[in-house]
Every structure is written in C-alpha cells, then in structure tokens.
C-alpha positions in Angstrom: 0.9 34.4 30.8 -2.3 33.8 28.9 -0.7 35.1 25.6 2.2 32.7 26.2 -0.2 29.7 26.6 -2.3 30.7 23.6 0.8 30.8 21.4 2.1 27.5 22.8 -1.2 25.8 22.1 -1.4 27.3 18.6 2.0 26.0 17.4 1.8 22.9 19.7 4.8 23.6 21.9 5.0 21.4 25.0 8.2 22.8 26.4 7.3 25.2 29.3 10.8 26.6 29.4 9.9 28.5 26.2 8.2 31.8 26.9 6.4 34.2 24.5 5.7 37.9 25.1 2.8 40.0 23.7 3.4 41.1 20.2 5.7 38.1 19.4 4.1 37.4 16.1 5.3 39.5 13.2 5.0 39.3 9.4 8.0 39.1 7.1 9.5 37.7 4.0 11.8 34.6 3.7 13.2 33.6 0.3 10.8 36.0 -1.5 7.8 34.4 0.2 5.5 36.0 2.8 5.8 34.3 6.2 5.1 34.6 9.9 7.8 34.9 12.5 7.0 33.9 16.1 9.6 35.1 18.6 10.3 33.2 21.8 13.0 32.6 24.5 14.3 29.4 25.9 16.0 29.4 29.3 16.3 27.3 32.4 18.8 26.4 35.1 20.8 23.4 34.1 21.4 20.7 36.7 24.9 19.9 35.3 27.4 20.7 32.6 26.6 18.8 29.4 30.3 18.7 28.5 32.0 17.4 31.6 29.0 16.3 33.7 29.9 18.4 36.8 26.9 19.4 39.0 25.7 23.0 38.9 26.5 24.0 42.5 27.7 27.4 43.7 27.3 28.8 40.2 29.6 26.3 38.5 27.5 26.7 35.3 26.5 30.3 34.5 24.4 31.9 31.8 26.4 33.4 29.0 24.3 35.2 26.5 21.8 33.9 24.0 21.8 32.5 20.5 19.0 32.9 18.1 17.9 30.1 15.7 15.2 29.9 13.1 13.1 26.8 13.4 10.6 25.7 10.7 7.1 25.0 12.0 4.1 23.5 10.2 2.2 26.2 8.2 -0.5 28.2 10.1 -3.0 29.4 7.6 -1.5 29.8 4.1 1.9 31.3 5.2 5.2 29.8 6.1 5.7 29.8 9.8 9.1 30.1 11.6 10.0 30.2 15.3 12.7 32.7 16.1 14.0 31.0 19.3 16.6 32.7 21.5 18.3 29.8 23.2 20.2 30.4 26.4 24.0 29.8 26.3 25.8 28.4 29.3 29.4 28.5 30.4 31.0 25.9 32.7 33.7 27.3 35.0 35.0 23.8 35.7 35.9 22.7 32.1 35.8 26.2 30.5 33.4 25.1 27.8 30.0 26.4 26.5 26.8 24.7 25.5 23.3 25.7 24.4 20.0 25.0 26.1 18.0 22.1 24.6 14.3 21.8 23.8 12.0 18.9 22.9 10.6 20.7 19.9 13.7 20.4 17.8 16.7 18.1 17.7 20.2 19.3 18.4 21.9 21.1 15.4 18.7 20.9 13.4 16.3 23.7 12.3 13.3 21.5 11.3 10.9 21.1 14.2 9.7 17.7 15.3 6.1 18.8 14.5 7.1 19.3 10.9 8.8 15.9 10.8 5.7 14.3 12.4 3.5 16.0 9.7 5.8 14.5 7.0 5.2 11.0 8.4 1.5 11.6 8.7 1.2 12.8 5.1 3.5 10.0 3.8 1.0 7.5 5.1 -1.5 8.9 2.6 -1.4 9.1 -1.2 0.9 12.1 -1.6 4.0 12.6 -3.7 7.1 13.4 -1.8 7.3 16.9 -3.4 3.7 17.6 -2.6 4.0 16.7 1.1 7.3 18.6 1.4 5.7 21.7 0.0 2.8 21.3 2.5 5.3 20.9 5.4 7.5 23.8 4.3 10.7 21.7 3.8 12.7 20.6 0.8 11.9 17.2 -0.8 15.3 16.0 0.2 14.5 16.7 3.8 11.2 14.9 3.5 12.9 11.9 1.9 15.5 11.8 4.7 12.7 11.8 7.4 10.9 9.0 5.5 14.1 6.9 5.3 14.9 7.4 8.9 11.4 6.4 10.0 11.4 3.4 7.7 14.7 2.2 9.1 13.2 2.3 12.6 10.6 -0.2 11.5 11.8 -3.7 12.6 12.4 -6.0 9.6 10.4 -9.2 9.8 13.6 -11.2 9.2 14.2 -11.1 12.9 10.8 -12.7 13.6 9.3 -16.1 12.8 7.4 -16.6 9.6 3.6 -16.8 9.9 1.9 -20.1 9.1 0.1 -18.7 6.0 1.8 -16.6 3.4 0.7 -14.9 0.2 2.9 -14.2 -2.8 2.5 -11.7 -5.6 4.4 -9.1 -7.7 3.9 -5.6 -9.0 5.5 -3.3 -11.6 7.6 -0.5 -10.2 9.5 0.6 -13.3 9.6 0.0 -17.1 10.2 -3.7 -17.5 11.0 -4.2 -13.7 8.8 -6.3 -11.5 9.1 -6.4 -7.7 8.1 -9.3 -5.4 6.3 -9.1 -2.2 5.0 -11.5 0.4 2.5 -10.9 3.2 0.8 -12.6 6.1 -2.3 -14.1 4.5 -4.3 -13.8 7.7 -3.5 -10.3 8.8 -2.5 -8.7 5.5 0.7 -7.3 7.0 3.5 -6.7 4.5 6.5 -8.8 5.5 9.0 -7.7 2.9 9.4 -6.4 -0.7 12.1 -7.6 -3.0 13.4 -5.7 -6.0 13.4 -8.9 -8.2 11.0 -11.7 -8.7 13.4 -14.3 -10.2 13.4 -17.7 -8.6 17.0 -17.6 -7.7 16.7 -14.2 -5.9 13.6 -15.3 -4.0 15.1 -18.5 -2.9 18.3 -16.8 -1.8 16.3 -14.3 0.2 14.3 -16.8 2.3 17.2 -19.2 2.8 19.5 -16.4 4.0 17.0 -14.6 6.3 15.0 -17.5 7.7 16.1 -20.8 9.3 14.9 -24.2 8.0 12.9 -24.6 11.2 11.0 -21.4 10.5 10.4 -22.3 6.9 9.1 -25.8 7.9 6.4 -24.1 10.0 4.8 -22.5 7.0 1.6 -24.4 6.2 0.2 -22.7 3.1 1.4 -20.3 0.4 -1.2 -18.6 -1.8 -0.1 -17.6 -5.3 -1.6 -16.8 -8.7 -1.1 -18.9 -11.8 2.6 -18.2 -12.0 4.2 -21.6 -12.5 7.6 -20.3 -11.3 6.4 -19.8 -7.8 5.3 -23.4 -7.4 8.8 -24.7 -8.0 10.4 -22.2 -5.6 7.9 -22.9 -2.8 8.7 -26.6 -3.0 12.4 -25.9 -2.3 11.9 -23.2 0.3 9.0 -24.5 2.3 9.1 -28.3 2.5 5.8 -28.7 4.5 3.8 -25.9 2.8 0.6 -26.5 0.7 0.3 -24.4 -2.5 -3.0 -22.6 -3.0 -4.1 -21.2 -6.3 -6.2 -18.1 -5.8 -9.8 -18.8 -7.0 -10.1 -15.3 -8.5 -7.4 -16.2 -11.0 -9.1 -19.4 -11.9 -12.3 -17.6 -12.7 -10.3 -14.9 -14.6 -8.6 -17.6 -16.7 -11.8 -19.2 -18.0 -13.6 -15.8 -18.2 -10.9 -14.5 -20.5 -11.0 -17.6 -22.7 -14.8 -17.4 -23.0 -14.7 -13.8 -24.0 -12.0 -14.4 -26.6 -14.2 -17.1 -28.0 -17.2 -14.7 -28.1 -15.1 -12.2 -30.0 -14.0 -14.8 -32.5 -17.6 -15.9 -33.2 -18.8 -12.3 -33.3 -16.3 -11.3 -36.0 -17.7 -14.0 -38.3 -21.0 -12.0 -38.4 -19.3 -8.8 -39.5 -20.4 -8.9 -43.1 -22.5 -6.9 -45.5 -25.6 -9.0 -44.6 -28.0 -7.0 -42.4 -29.1 -10.0 -40.4 -25.5 -10.9 -39.6 -24.7 -7.3 -38.6 -27.6 -7.4 -36.2 -26.2 -10.5 -34.6 -22.8 -8.9 -34.5 -24.1 -5.8 -32.7 -26.0 -7.9 -30.2 -23.0 -10.0 -29.4 -20.8 -6.9 -29.1 -23.2 -5.0 -26.8 -24.3 -7.7 -24.4 -21.0 -9.5 -23.8 -21.5 -9.2 -20.0 -24.6 -11.4 -20.1 -22.6 -14.2 -21.8 -19.9 -14.0 -19.1 -22.4 -13.8 -16.3 -23.1 -16.8 -14.1 -26.2 -18.4 -15.5 -27.6 -18.9 -12.0 -27.7 -15.1 -11.6 -29.5 -14.4 -14.9 -33.0 -13.0 -14.3 -35.8 -15.4 -15.4 -38.8 -13.4 -14.0 -38.1 -9.7 -14.5 -38.8 -8.3 -17.9 -36.8 -5.2 -19.0 -36.3 -3.3 -22.2 -33.1 -4.0 -24.0 -31.9 -2.2 -27.0 -31.7 -4.4 -30.1 -34.0 -6.9 -28.4 -37.0 -5.1 -26.9 -38.8 -6.3 -23.8 -37.0 -9.5 -22.8 -35.7 -11.6 -19.9 -31.9 -11.9 -19.4 -32.1 -15.6 -19.8 -34.0 -15.4 -23.1 -31.5 -12.9 -24.5 -28.6 -15.3 -23.7 -30.4 -18.3 -25.2 -31.1 -16.4 -28.4 -27.4 -15.3 -28.8 -26.2 -18.8 -28.2 -28.4 -20.0 -31.0 -26.3 -17.9 -33.4 -23.4 -20.4 -33.5 -22.9 -24.0 -32.2 -19.3 -23.2 -31.2 -20.5 -20.4 -29.0 -23.0 -22.6 -27.3 -20.6 -25.5 -26.7 -18.0 -23.2 -25.1 -20.7 -21.4 -23.1 -21.9 -24.7 -21.6 -18.4 -25.7 -20.7 -17.6 -22.3 -19.3 -20.7 -22.5 -17.0 -19.9 -26.0 -15.8 -16.4 -24.8 -14.8 -17.8 -21.6 -13.2 -20.3 -23.5 -11.1 -17.7 -26.0 -9.9 -15.3 -23.3 -8.9 -17.9 -21.0 -7.3 -19.4 -23.9 -5.2 -16.0 -25.4 -4.4 -16.9 -28.8 -6.0 -13.6 -30.3 -6.8 -14.9 -33.6 -8.0 -17.2 -31.9 -10.5 -14.3 -29.8 -11.7 -12.1 -32.8 -12.0 -14.8 -34.6 -14.0 -15.1 -31.7 -16.5 -11.3 -31.5 -17.0 -11.0 -35.3 -17.6 -13.8 -35.3 -20.2 -12.7 -35.5 -23.8 -13.2 -32.0 -25.4 -15.6 -31.6 -28.2 -14.3 -30.5 -31.6 -16.4 -27.3 -31.2 -14.3 -26.2 -28.2 -12.1 -23.2 -29.1 -8.3 -23.2 -28.9 -8.5 -20.5 -26.2 -10.7 -22.7 -24.0 -8.5 -25.7 -24.7 -5.4 -23.8 -23.5 -7.3 -22.9 -20.3 -8.3 -26.5 -19.7 -4.7 -27.6 -20.1 -3.6 -24.9 -17.5 -6.2 -26.0 -15.1 -5.2 -29.7 -15.4 -1.6 -28.7 -14.7 -2.5 -26.9 -11.5 -5.2 -29.4 -10.4 -3.5 -30.4 -7.1 -3.1 -26.7 -6.1 -6.7 -26.0 -7.1 -7.8 -28.7 -4.7 -6.1 -26.8 -1.9 -7.9 -23.6 -2.8 -11.2 -25.4 -2.1 -9.9 -26.8 1.2 -8.4 -23.6 2.7 -10.1 -20.2 3.2 -7.1 -18.2 2.1 -6.8 -16.2 -1.1 -4.9 -13.3 -2.7 -7.5 -10.7 -2.0 -5.5 -8.8 0.6 -2.3 -8.7 -1.4 -4.2 -7.6 -4.6 -5.7 -4.7 -2.6 -2.2 -3.8 -1.4 -0.9 -3.8 -5.0 -3.7 -1.4 -6.0 -2.7 1.0 -3.3 1.0 0.7 -4.3 0.1 1.5 -7.9 -1.8 4.6 -6.7 1.3 5.7 -4.8 3.4 5.2 -8.0 1.0 7.2 -10.1 0.7 10.1 -7.6 4.5 10.3 -7.5 4.8 10.0 -11.3 7.0 6.9 -10.8 10.0 6.0 -8.7 13.5 5.6 -10.3 15.0 4.4 -7.0 13.6 1.2 -5.7 14.9 1.8 -2.2 12.9 5.1 -1.9 9.8 3.4 -3.3 10.1 0.5 -0.8 10.5 2.9 2.1 7.5 4.8 1.1 5.4 1.7 0.8 6.4 0.4 4.2 5.6 3.8 5.8 2.3 3.9 4.0 1.1 0.6 5.3 2.8 0.6 8.7 1.6 4.1 9.7 -2.1 4.0 8.7 -4.3 7.0 9.1 -6.2 5.4 11.9 -3.0 5.0 13.9 -1.8 8.6 13.2 -5.2 9.9 14.3 -4.9 8.1 17.6 -1.4 9.6 18.1 -2.8 13.1 17.5 -5.7 12.6 19.9 -3.3 11.4 22.6 -1.1 14.4 22.1 -4.1 16.7 22.4 -5.1 15.0 25.7 -1.7 15.3 27.2 -1.4 18.9 26.1 -4.7 20.0 27.8 -3.9 17.9 30.9 -0.6 19.7 31.2 -2.4 23.0 30.9 
C-alpha cells in the first residue's frame, strides 16, 4: 500500500480507485523517444448502469474484463511519462450494454490527463510560445491550442456585465499593418475586451451592440492618448463621459519636439571648423541634459564630464544654450510647458499656449503647440482626474512580449485567447491553486 501511495503522490493522482503494484514503473520507447510507463488498475463497484440508470442490485451490473488505455501525464524528470491504466469494463444484464469505469484524472474518450491540461493553462499564463509549452507538456501544439481555446471560452465576456465608470483606450500592433483596439477598467487594470480593428465605425458598433445606452451613460471618464479619432467616437458612445488625455503623451509630445529642434541646431555646427565640431559633439553627447527638467539639474555637485571637464549640470546646459538663440528660446518654452504639466497648473499651461510665439520657435515646437491647443479641454481633465494610461501601456508591453516569444500570430482569434488567458490566470492565482491541491492531497492521505 505504501508503494501505491508513493506513486499516487508522485504523479498527483487523487482517485483512490486506482491501484499500483510494486514494479509498476518500466522504461520504454514511444515514437522513437525514451519514456516511462506507469501501470495501474482502475476498478470499483458501480452504483448503477450508466446506460439505462438501473440500480446495481443482485448483480445487475457485473464486471466484464478490462480495457487498457495510455494516458499522457506531465513529464517526470526529462522523460515522457505515460500511465497505462487498465480500466474495468462493466456489463448490464438489464439493458445488455457495456460501459467503462471512469476516473477524475482524465475525461471520457480522452488520453490527455487533466494534470497535463492544467499544466498547459499554467504555462500559457506565462511568456511561452504555444509550441514551447506543448513540448514541455508532452502534447501536440494543436492540443495545447484547443485547451487554451476551451479555457478562454469559459471566461465570461464582460458584455454581460455593466461597464465600469472609468475606462482606458489604447491600441497595439498584432500583424503587419494591422492594429487591434483594447479597453480596460482604468481603476483595476482588468482587460474588458480586445477588438481586431480600431476604426471608429467598428468601435462604435461594438459598444452600441453589446452595451445598453443606460450602461454607456454611467461611464464618467475615458482616458486616451493623442489620437483625435477616439475623441469623436467617445462623444457618440458615452454621452456623459469626460475625455482625459494621458499626461505621459503630453510630455512625450513636447519632449520629441525639443529633441528634434536640438538635432536641427546641432547639424548646423557640423562643419570643418574645429570650434563648431566641438559644439556639435557636445550637443550630440549630452542631449539628455537638455531634455531633463531644469528643476532636477544639479547645481551643487561637481562631476567630471567628457568634453567639458569638472562642471555642474546646470552650467553645462547654460553653456550649450549659448551656442544658438533658437535653441535657448525653444528650451525656455519647453521648460515652461514641462513645469506646468508636471505641477498640474492648467492656468499656467493655458497662458503659455495663448502667448504669441517668437520667430525663433522651431516649426516642430509650433506643431506641438497647435496640438496642445486643440486638446486643451481634455488636458484640463487630465489635471482634474487621477487616471492615466499607465496600466494599459504596461499591458501592451506584455502583449508585445507574448507576440515576440511566439514569433507573431497570424490568427487574431488565437492571439486574443492567449492574451485573455495570460491576464486572467496570473501566476499568483495559479500558485494558490497548486497550494490548495497539495493541501487537499495530504489531508486525504
């Protein structure tokens, strides 16, 4: 009996109707690969006939031989592991039909164990390609994909629930020239759904079809990036919602414009003159200092900087700004915008945007100012509300990792199912499931 229990614990078999005898583990070859075969027997006294339902009284249902099946188990060590299970066959004298004993370790008419399927789900919640996890679980990738699809279908779609009060919109690339749309709960970070298109018509049709007007009226805020198309759609779908422009994209916009201005000024010094080349190398090497918030520049700590010597960060920036009046004018405007956004001072930002731009302001910065003026009402909401696109941007990074690990997905449906599995079954949740299984196993022992 101790050998039986040891084998049961080793391969995580909960069914006590399965017995193992000493010497039940043998080595063999399956499809030209070395493997381990574990032999076991499944038998019990049925309470009724599974075909007609008659109770097993006075030997109505009798044992009628055994049928052996090969069940795939998770690998033990580095070898494939199979369970050769001899299942008891039963014969019903009432309806003259036969049926086979059932067990919880495998579904009826299936040779892939439930442990292997659970391992597929656990690994699919991590950054594995389908072929890699299928190889680790000793199944074909078609089987692994079927298990993922079945589990993903069991996840309730959010369409049957009410929309949260705060949403977040964004998109990600899933194929060449193809962009998918996703929306999440801005407070919890839960993915609500992913659409294969990000066109305004497709998004509008999705929300109107799956959510009632009452649910859409309850939405209070929608956080987006600088995509102007979303603003028009949100006004039609969510009549009461306030649009929030993510502050990160505001900083990114002016940061990119300032950097483009720096590059334009820097290229002017790329001449045969040694002094100009010195300025060129300095502007090229210390570009991060020019883009840095001037409040964070060190004014007390001296450090050695190549091309400058022992200097303060503040002194280095001031010297580089003296190289060109256009660079200084754009830098001062950039810092004013940056301070207003970082400190959430809307009036200060509005004042800067309403000022008449100097002739020294670059075309790149003028374009950014025009964009900020266009989205000014939404920018005001970003200062009022605490929501941003940080959660959805983090989700997109993980989605891109999944795509890279799998070398891309041609089928959007498979990609979506994998994403939903990845985020719905986190490692923390799977670890708790495993620990609960171990507790129940040892309690049963």
